[in-house]
ROFIGU-434484 format. One record per residue (C-alpha): residue in three letters; x, y, z; residue number from 1. Coordinates in steps of 0.001 Angstrom, whole numbers. Layout:
// residues N
<aa: ALA&east: X&north: Y&up: Z&i: NUM>
...
This chain:
// residues 296
<aa: MET&east: 196371&north: 3483&up: 269961&i: 1>
<aa: THR&east: 195971&north: 2335&up: 266455&i: 2>
<aa: LEU&east: 193990&north: 3873&up: 263575&i: 3>
<aa: GLU&east: 190290&north: 3004&up: 263630&i: 4>
<aa: ARG&east: 189148&north: 1867&up: 260288&i: 5>
<aa: PHE&east: 186807&north: 4256&up: 258319&i: 6>
<aa: GLU&east: 183465&north: 2667&up: 257316&i: 7>
<aa: GLU&east: 181165&north: 3779&up: 254561&i: 8>
<aa: GLN&east: 178845&north: 5554&up: 257146&i: 9>
<aa: ASP&east: 181677&north: 7786&up: 258206&i: 10>
<aa: PHE&east: 182158&north: 9058&up: 254545&i: 11>
<aa: PHE&east: 178300&north: 9225&up: 254234&i: 12>
<aa: ALA&east: 178410&north: 11737&up: 257096&i: 13>
<aa: CYS&east: 181107&north: 13906&up: 255252&i: 14>
<aa: CYS&east: 178883&north: 13887&up: 252064&i: 15>
<aa: GLY&east: 175472&north: 12571&up: 251816&i: 16>
<aa: SER&east: 175862&north: 10754&up: 248595&i: 17>
<aa: THR&east: 175508&north: 6903&up: 248742&i: 18>
<aa: ARG&east: 177684&north: 6544&up: 245614&i: 19>
<aa: PHE&east: 180287&north: 8912&up: 247230&i: 20>
<aa: ALA&east: 180254&north: 6998&up: 250521&i: 21>
<aa: LYS&east: 180731&north: 3417&up: 248823&i: 22>
<aa: GLU&east: 183714&north: 4621&up: 246370&i: 23>
<aa: MET&east: 185418&north: 6454&up: 249507&i: 24>
<aa: ALA&east: 185011&north: 3336&up: 251410&i: 25>
<aa: SER&east: 186292&north: 956&up: 248397&i: 26>
<aa: ALA&east: 189309&north: 3509&up: 248007&i: 27>
<aa: TYR&east: 190530&north: 3260&up: 251680&i: 28>
<aa: PRO&east: 192944&north: 3121&up: 253344&i: 29>
<aa: PHE&east: 194348&north: 6492&up: 252443&i: 30>
<aa: THR&east: 198008&north: 7417&up: 253227&i: 31>
<aa: SER&east: 197026&north: 11036&up: 254536&i: 32>
<aa: LEU&east: 194061&north: 13495&up: 254731&i: 33>
<aa: ASP&east: 195613&north: 15089&up: 251586&i: 34>
<aa: ASP&east: 195115&north: 11686&up: 249836&i: 35>
<aa: ALA&east: 191677&north: 11292&up: 251215&i: 36>
<aa: ILE&east: 190686&north: 14678&up: 249790&i: 37>
<aa: SER&east: 192313&north: 14064&up: 246567&i: 38>
<aa: ALA&east: 190294&north: 10850&up: 246200&i: 39>
<aa: ALA&east: 187084&north: 12653&up: 247370&i: 40>
<aa: ARG&east: 187569&north: 15308&up: 244630&i: 41>
<aa: ASN&east: 187926&north: 12823&up: 241839&i: 42>
<aa: ILE&east: 184911&north: 10590&up: 243287&i: 43>
<aa: TRP&east: 182562&north: 13652&up: 243509&i: 44>
<aa: PHE&east: 183365&north: 15275&up: 240518&i: 45>
<aa: ASN&east: 184009&north: 12193&up: 238047&i: 46>
<aa: LYS&east: 182107&north: 9388&up: 239317&i: 47>
<aa: VAL&east: 179128&north: 10625&up: 241267&i: 48>
<aa: ASP&east: 176287&north: 11405&up: 238878&i: 49>
<aa: VAL&east: 173515&north: 14091&up: 239016&i: 50>
<aa: ASN&east: 171290&north: 11955&up: 241272&i: 51>
<aa: GLY&east: 174069&north: 11430&up: 243550&i: 52>
<aa: TRP&east: 174758&north: 15310&up: 243679&i: 53>
<aa: LEU&east: 170987&north: 15915&up: 244457&i: 54>
<aa: GLU&east: 171144&north: 13286&up: 247227&i: 55>
<aa: ALA&east: 174021&north: 14870&up: 248872&i: 56>
<aa: PHE&east: 172327&north: 18440&up: 248746&i: 57>
<aa: SER&east: 169196&north: 17005&up: 250273&i: 58>
<aa: ALA&east: 171123&north: 15856&up: 253326&i: 59>
<aa: HIS&east: 171684&north: 19462&up: 254263&i: 60>
<aa: PRO&east: 169315&north: 21736&up: 256335&i: 61>
<aa: ALA&east: 168363&north: 25174&up: 255111&i: 62>
<aa: ILE&east: 170874&north: 27787&up: 256792&i: 63>
<aa: GLY&east: 169201&north: 28615&up: 260022&i: 64>
<aa: GLN&east: 167301&north: 25338&up: 260420&i: 65>
<aa: SER&east: 168412&north: 22047&up: 262020&i: 66>
<aa: PRO&east: 169040&north: 18877&up: 260184&i: 67>
<aa: SER&east: 166326&north: 16349&up: 259685&i: 68>
<aa: SER&east: 166642&north: 13092&up: 261416&i: 69>
<aa: ALA&east: 165655&north: 11334&up: 258369&i: 70>
<aa: HIS&east: 168771&north: 12743&up: 256520&i: 71>
<aa: ALA&east: 171529&north: 13475&up: 258984&i: 72>
<aa: SER&east: 173607&north: 11136&up: 261093&i: 73>
<aa: HIS&east: 174790&north: 12152&up: 264441&i: 74>
<aa: ALA&east: 178305&north: 13163&up: 263213&i: 75>
<aa: SER&east: 176862&north: 15289&up: 260048&i: 76>
<aa: ALA&east: 174101&north: 16845&up: 262518&i: 77>
<aa: GLN&east: 176869&north: 18078&up: 265031&i: 78>
<aa: TRP&east: 179085&north: 19250&up: 262149&i: 79>
<aa: SER&east: 176139&north: 21033&up: 260510&i: 80>
<aa: LYS&east: 175505&north: 23032&up: 263794&i: 81>
<aa: GLY&east: 178977&north: 23966&up: 264157&i: 82>
<aa: GLU&east: 179217&north: 25070&up: 260507&i: 83>
<aa: GLN&east: 176222&north: 27339&up: 261058&i: 84>
<aa: SER&east: 177253&north: 28819&up: 264319&i: 85>
<aa: THR&east: 178653&north: 32077&up: 263110&i: 86>
<aa: ALA&east: 175640&north: 32589&up: 261142&i: 87>
<aa: LEU&east: 173311&north: 32074&up: 263976&i: 88>
<aa: ALA&east: 175597&north: 34025&up: 266342&i: 89>
<aa: THR&east: 175246&north: 37182&up: 263935&i: 90>
<aa: SER&east: 171591&north: 36793&up: 263226&i: 91>
<aa: THR&east: 168585&north: 38594&up: 264313&i: 92>
<aa: ALA&east: 164703&north: 37969&up: 264001&i: 93>
<aa: SER&east: 164643&north: 40004&up: 260857&i: 94>
<aa: THR&east: 167484&north: 38451&up: 259042&i: 95>
<aa: LEU&east: 166546&north: 34852&up: 260033&i: 96>
<aa: GLN&east: 163193&north: 35628&up: 258373&i: 97>
<aa: GLU&east: 164777&north: 37108&up: 255279&i: 98>
<aa: LEU&east: 167105&north: 33942&up: 255059&i: 99>
<aa: SER&east: 163921&north: 31622&up: 255611&i: 100>
<aa: ASP&east: 162140&north: 33452&up: 252870&i: 101>
<aa: GLY&east: 165188&north: 33665&up: 250671&i: 102>
<aa: ASN&east: 165561&north: 29782&up: 250992&i: 103>
<aa: ALA&east: 162248&north: 29124&up: 250131&i: 104>
<aa: GLN&east: 162354&north: 31362&up: 246732&i: 105>
<aa: TYR&east: 165785&north: 29654&up: 246021&i: 106>
<aa: ARG&east: 164212&north: 26011&up: 246507&i: 107>
<aa: GLN&east: 161417&north: 26723&up: 244357&i: 108>
<aa: LYS&east: 163532&north: 28203&up: 241340&i: 109>
<aa: PHE&east: 166129&north: 25500&up: 241390&i: 110>
<aa: GLY&east: 164875&north: 22610&up: 243179&i: 111>
<aa: PHE&east: 167216&north: 22009&up: 245840&i: 112>
<aa: VAL&east: 168560&north: 23570&up: 249017&i: 113>
<aa: PHE&east: 170664&north: 26635&up: 248977&i: 114>
<aa: LEU&east: 173924&north: 25050&up: 249410&i: 115>
<aa: ILE&east: 176882&north: 27151&up: 250805&i: 116>
<aa: CYS&east: 180031&north: 26341&up: 253112&i: 117>
<aa: ALA&east: 178665&north: 28392&up: 255939&i: 118>
<aa: SER&east: 181788&north: 27930&up: 258260&i: 119>
<aa: GLY&east: 182957&north: 31276&up: 259556&i: 120>
<aa: ARG&east: 180486&north: 33312&up: 257471&i: 121>
<aa: SER&east: 178128&north: 35728&up: 259147&i: 122>
<aa: THR&east: 174348&north: 35812&up: 258298&i: 123>
<aa: ALA&east: 174897&north: 39228&up: 256308&i: 124>
<aa: GLU&east: 177454&north: 37358&up: 254025&i: 125>
<aa: ILE&east: 175290&north: 34222&up: 253459&i: 126>
<aa: LEU&east: 172233&north: 36557&up: 252681&i: 127>
<aa: ALA&east: 174301&north: 38418&up: 250148&i: 128>
<aa: GLU&east: 175633&north: 35369&up: 248432&i: 129>
<aa: LEU&east: 172058&north: 33783&up: 248404&i: 130>
<aa: LYS&east: 170767&north: 37088&up: 246440&i: 131>
<aa: LYS&east: 173591&north: 37135&up: 244207&i: 132>
<aa: ARG&east: 173472&north: 33299&up: 243308&i: 133>
<aa: PHE&east: 169557&north: 33585&up: 242750&i: 134>
<aa: GLN&east: 170193&north: 35266&up: 239622&i: 135>
<aa: ASN&east: 172017&north: 32431&up: 238075&i: 136>
<aa: ARG&east: 170758&north: 30288&up: 235429&i: 137>
<aa: PRO&east: 169831&north: 26759&up: 237109&i: 138>
<aa: ILE&east: 172662&north: 24931&up: 235106&i: 139>
<aa: VAL&east: 175239&north: 27281&up: 236496&i: 140>
<aa: GLU&east: 173982&north: 27193&up: 240039&i: 141>
<aa: PHE&east: 173913&north: 23384&up: 240135&i: 142>
<aa: GLU&east: 177639&north: 23531&up: 239263&i: 143>
<aa: ILE&east: 178269&north: 26087&up: 242263&i: 144>
<aa: ALA&east: 176183&north: 24067&up: 244578&i: 145>
<aa: ALA&east: 178311&north: 20959&up: 243850&i: 146>
<aa: GLN&east: 181529&north: 23057&up: 244229&i: 147>
<aa: GLU&east: 180152&north: 24354&up: 247560&i: 148>
<aa: GLN&east: 179466&north: 20719&up: 248626&i: 149>
<aa: MET&east: 183006&north: 19517&up: 247986&i: 150>
<aa: LYS&east: 184302&north: 22463&up: 250413&i: 151>
<aa: ILE&east: 182148&north: 21104&up: 252855&i: 152>
<aa: THR&east: 183243&north: 17685&up: 252371&i: 153>
<aa: GLU&east: 186782&north: 18615&up: 252663&i: 154>
<aa: LEU&east: 186282&north: 20348&up: 256060&i: 155>
<aa: ARG&east: 184231&north: 17283&up: 257392&i: 156>
<aa: LEU&east: 186897&north: 14787&up: 256192&i: 157>
<aa: GLY&east: 189400&north: 16832&up: 258182&i: 158>
<aa: LYS&east: 187050&north: 16399&up: 261218&i: 159>
<aa: LEU&east: 186739&north: 12899&up: 260692&i: 160>
<aa: PHE&east: 190279&north: 12190&up: 260529&i: 161>
<aa: SER&east: 190884&north: 14406&up: 263577&i: 162>
<aa: THR&east: 188132&north: 12720&up: 265878&i: 163>
<aa: LYS&east: 189548&north: 9156&up: 265227&i: 164>
<aa: SER&east: 192425&north: 7466&up: 267305&i: 165>
<aa: ILE&east: 195480&north: 8202&up: 265074&i: 166>
<aa: ALA&east: 198811&north: 7024&up: 266202&i: 167>
<aa: ALA&east: 201521&north: 4764&up: 264938&i: 168>
<aa: SER&east: 201446&north: 1101&up: 265666&i: 169>
<aa: THR&east: 203803&north: -1590&up: 264810&i: 170>
<aa: GLY&east: 202643&north: -3700&up: 262050&i: 171>
<aa: ASN&east: 199378&north: -1807&up: 261695&i: 172>
<aa: GLN&east: 197893&north: -2602&up: 258216&i: 173>
<aa: TYR&east: 196281&north: 779&up: 258002&i: 174>
<aa: PRO&east: 198315&north: 4181&up: 257462&i: 175>
<aa: THR&east: 199230&north: 6375&up: 260332&i: 176>
<aa: VAL&east: 198933&north: 10097&up: 260508&i: 177>
<aa: SER&east: 199911&north: 12537&up: 263160&i: 178>
<aa: ALA&east: 196931&north: 13994&up: 264901&i: 179>
<aa: THR&east: 198644&north: 17546&up: 265028&i: 180>
<aa: LYS&east: 199150&north: 17264&up: 261256&i: 181>
<aa: VAL&east: 195435&north: 16610&up: 260704&i: 182>
<aa: GLU&east: 194711&north: 19461&up: 262893&i: 183>
<aa: ASP&east: 196738&north: 21827&up: 260889&i: 184>
<aa: ARG&east: 195285&north: 20535&up: 257649&i: 185>
<aa: VAL&east: 191846&north: 21431&up: 258854&i: 186>
<aa: ALA&east: 192936&north: 24926&up: 259816&i: 187>
<aa: VAL&east: 194566&north: 25381&up: 256386&i: 188>
<aa: ILE&east: 191414&north: 24253&up: 254620&i: 189>
<aa: GLY&east: 189137&north: 26349&up: 256801&i: 190>
<aa: GLY&east: 191377&north: 29282&up: 256237&i: 191>
<aa: HIS&east: 191401&north: 28912&up: 252459&i: 192>
<aa: LEU&east: 187445&north: 28806&up: 252461&i: 193>
<aa: LYS&east: 187096&north: 31916&up: 254611&i: 194>
<aa: ALA&east: 190017&north: 33775&up: 253168&i: 195>
<aa: ALA&east: 189133&north: 37156&up: 251870&i: 196>
<aa: PRO&east: 190102&north: 37992&up: 248261&i: 197>
<aa: ASN&east: 192956&north: 40340&up: 249362&i: 198>
<aa: SER&east: 194515&north: 37919&up: 251618&i: 199>
<aa: SER&east: 198291&north: 38338&up: 252277&i: 200>
<aa: SER&east: 200829&north: 36294&up: 250286&i: 201>
<aa: ASP&east: 201461&north: 34318&up: 253459&i: 202>
<aa: ASN&east: 198024&north: 33181&up: 253484&i: 203>
<aa: VAL&east: 197992&north: 32251&up: 249689&i: 204>
<aa: SER&east: 201074&north: 30069&up: 250303&i: 205>
<aa: GLN&east: 198956&north: 27664&up: 252526&i: 206>
<aa: ILE&east: 196169&north: 27210&up: 249842&i: 207>
<aa: PRO&east: 196023&north: 23487&up: 248713&i: 208>
<aa: THR&east: 197443&north: 22657&up: 245161&i: 209>
<aa: ARG&east: 194774&north: 23096&up: 242459&i: 210>
<aa: THR&east: 193748&north: 19795&up: 241083&i: 211>
<aa: ARG&east: 191680&north: 20976&up: 238111&i: 212>
<aa: PRO&east: 192451&north: 23494&up: 235445&i: 213>
<aa: PRO&east: 191130&north: 27139&up: 236114&i: 214>
<aa: ILE&east: 188805&north: 26974&up: 233044&i: 215>
<aa: THR&east: 186706&north: 23773&up: 232304&i: 216>
<aa: THR&east: 183103&north: 23088&up: 231512&i: 217>
<aa: HIS&east: 180354&north: 20456&up: 232285&i: 218>
<aa: ILE&east: 177532&north: 19989&up: 229954&i: 219>
<aa: LEU&east: 174250&north: 18463&up: 231051&i: 220>
<aa: ASP&east: 171648&north: 17119&up: 228365&i: 221>
<aa: VAL&east: 168585&north: 18569&up: 230112&i: 222>
<aa: SER&east: 166359&north: 16916&up: 227273&i: 223>
<aa: ARG&east: 167488&north: 13653&up: 228943&i: 224>
<aa: GLY&east: 168485&north: 14643&up: 232249&i: 225>
<aa: CYS&east: 172063&north: 13182&up: 232082&i: 226>
<aa: PRO&east: 175703&north: 14443&up: 231060&i: 227>
<aa: ALA&east: 176078&north: 15066&up: 227428&i: 228>
<aa: ALA&east: 179103&north: 12873&up: 226270&i: 229>
<aa: GLY&east: 181249&north: 13586&up: 223016&i: 230>
<aa: VAL&east: 180786&north: 16970&up: 222609&i: 231>
<aa: GLU&east: 183582&north: 18743&up: 220894&i: 232>
<aa: VAL&east: 184776&north: 21847&up: 223025&i: 233>
<aa: ARG&east: 186879&north: 24555&up: 221813&i: 234>
<aa: LEU&east: 188537&north: 27083&up: 224052&i: 235>
<aa: GLU&east: 189731&north: 30738&up: 222538&i: 236>
<aa: MET&east: 191314&north: 33828&up: 224053&i: 237>
<aa: TRP&east: 190627&north: 37396&up: 222679&i: 238>
<aa: LYS&east: 193765&north: 38946&up: 221165&i: 239>
<aa: GLY&east: 192175&north: 41389&up: 218736&i: 240>
<aa: SER&east: 193116&north: 44990&up: 218125&i: 241>
<aa: GLN&east: 190246&north: 46228&up: 220338&i: 242>
<aa: PRO&east: 190249&north: 45879&up: 224015&i: 243>
<aa: ARG&east: 187208&north: 43463&up: 223658&i: 244>
<aa: PRO&east: 185027&north: 41855&up: 221051&i: 245>
<aa: MET&east: 182247&north: 43493&up: 219779&i: 246>
<aa: PHE&east: 179447&north: 40660&up: 220244&i: 247>
<aa: ASP&east: 177081&north: 42470&up: 217678&i: 248>
<aa: LYS&east: 179816&north: 42014&up: 214924&i: 249>
<aa: ILE&east: 181851&north: 39311&up: 213334&i: 250>
<aa: ASP&east: 185131&north: 39170&up: 214750&i: 251>
<aa: ILE&east: 187898&north: 37737&up: 212180&i: 252>
<aa: GLY&east: 191377&north: 37073&up: 213450&i: 253>
<aa: GLY&east: 190519&north: 38529&up: 217038&i: 254>
<aa: TRP&east: 190282&north: 34999&up: 218654&i: 255>
<aa: ILE&east: 193147&north: 32831&up: 219254&i: 256>
<aa: PHE&east: 192858&north: 29071&up: 219635&i: 257>
<aa: LEU&east: 194159&north: 27723&up: 222873&i: 258>
<aa: ALA&east: 193002&north: 24001&up: 223049&i: 259>
<aa: SER&east: 190158&north: 21686&up: 222074&i: 260>
<aa: SER&east: 188815&north: 18282&up: 223477&i: 261>
<aa: SER&east: 185531&north: 16238&up: 223766&i: 262>
<aa: THR&east: 183398&north: 15722&up: 226814&i: 263>
<aa: ASP&east: 183788&north: 12507&up: 228660&i: 264>
<aa: ALA&east: 180788&north: 9981&up: 229711&i: 265>
<aa: ASP&east: 180214&north: 12461&up: 232646&i: 266>
<aa: GLY&east: 179847&north: 15452&up: 230513&i: 267>
<aa: ARG&east: 183075&north: 17135&up: 231379&i: 268>
<aa: SER&east: 185700&north: 18587&up: 229075&i: 269>
<aa: GLY&east: 189176&north: 17274&up: 228769&i: 270>
<aa: GLN&east: 192032&north: 19529&up: 229940&i: 271>
<aa: LEU&east: 191645&north: 22810&up: 227996&i: 272>
<aa: MET&east: 194664&north: 24503&up: 229552&i: 273>
<aa: SER&east: 197375&north: 23696&up: 232129&i: 274>
<aa: ILE&east: 196561&north: 23297&up: 235831&i: 275>
<aa: VAL&east: 197778&north: 26662&up: 237270&i: 276>
<aa: ASP&east: 197097&north: 28800&up: 240187&i: 277>
<aa: ASP&east: 196381&north: 32021&up: 238409&i: 278>
<aa: VAL&east: 194693&north: 32267&up: 234885&i: 279>
<aa: ASN&east: 196216&north: 35107&up: 232450&i: 280>
<aa: PRO&east: 193846&north: 38091&up: 232889&i: 281>
<aa: GLY&east: 191625&north: 38383&up: 229534&i: 282>
<aa: ILE&east: 188603&north: 37351&up: 227715&i: 283>
<aa: TYR&east: 187949&north: 33685&up: 227254&i: 284>
<aa: ARG&east: 185445&north: 32125&up: 224904&i: 285>
<aa: ILE&east: 184172&north: 28394&up: 224994&i: 286>
<aa: SER&east: 182511&north: 27103&up: 221812&i: 287>
<aa: PHE&east: 180373&north: 23746&up: 221889&i: 288>
<aa: ASN&east: 179785&north: 21904&up: 218803&i: 289>
<aa: THR&east: 176587&north: 20137&up: 219665&i: 290>
<aa: GLY&east: 176194&north: 18921&up: 215881&i: 291>
<aa: THR&east: 178558&north: 16001&up: 216540&i: 292>
<aa: THR&east: 176646&north: 14416&up: 219330&i: 293>
<aa: SER&east: 174510&north: 11191&up: 218608&i: 294>
<aa: PRO&east: 170976&north: 11910&up: 217853&i: 295>
<aa: LEU&east: 168374&north: 11428&up: 220393&i: 296>
């Protein structure tokens, strides 16, 4: 058997953004599932714009509902059904109604579907997360939804690789990957997404390597509906004599400068700190110099 080539429609089933699918098809072939996931993260967070994010969000049904035939391919519809299987199996008529009402209120407030990587989550867990995230400001929730979309995309890429005929072939122009390794990788991703906060160190060792710093920021210019480029960003950490800063007073010398950068064309700050798995506990502050941006 030979590795079947992935097409744009295959990647669109993993993430319902046209730009994402085109960029992934252009970046193909990949040397491994890890390589594909790395490319997907870069494309999703650095190349797909706000409209692309919203397009991908709209491809998802509300939790507890079936995918719309207008938005979902056969593959994505089947994957969506499987991802919601635990939630549906643990639901009752009352919790489904509560979920439906919560989804409607969420969409009214934020303008898009409540997006969560539902794989392995019960209805009670999803409801709790919905209520918690409903309190967020729209700009914060938009970023969280994008992160949840990436989790879903990673799982679906794993499923995409595992459903294709993958085996070595002499002179094959495309990369070959062991089907067993692909399935193992899917299990690792799924375990990471469902892991509890107090997971054992053995499970932690399986978590994929972080590709972005633990503290970063993304600025959107809501007046123009686009990313804010060229904004100076400053990261500091509290090192004052008091346990924490008094926000109603002027703190002199309590904040220690860590790094600074300017947002790129996508409104994302540069690397404000090293890419590490665990950030030092403490109180951090990010300041934005909006006075340096170009006038409207």
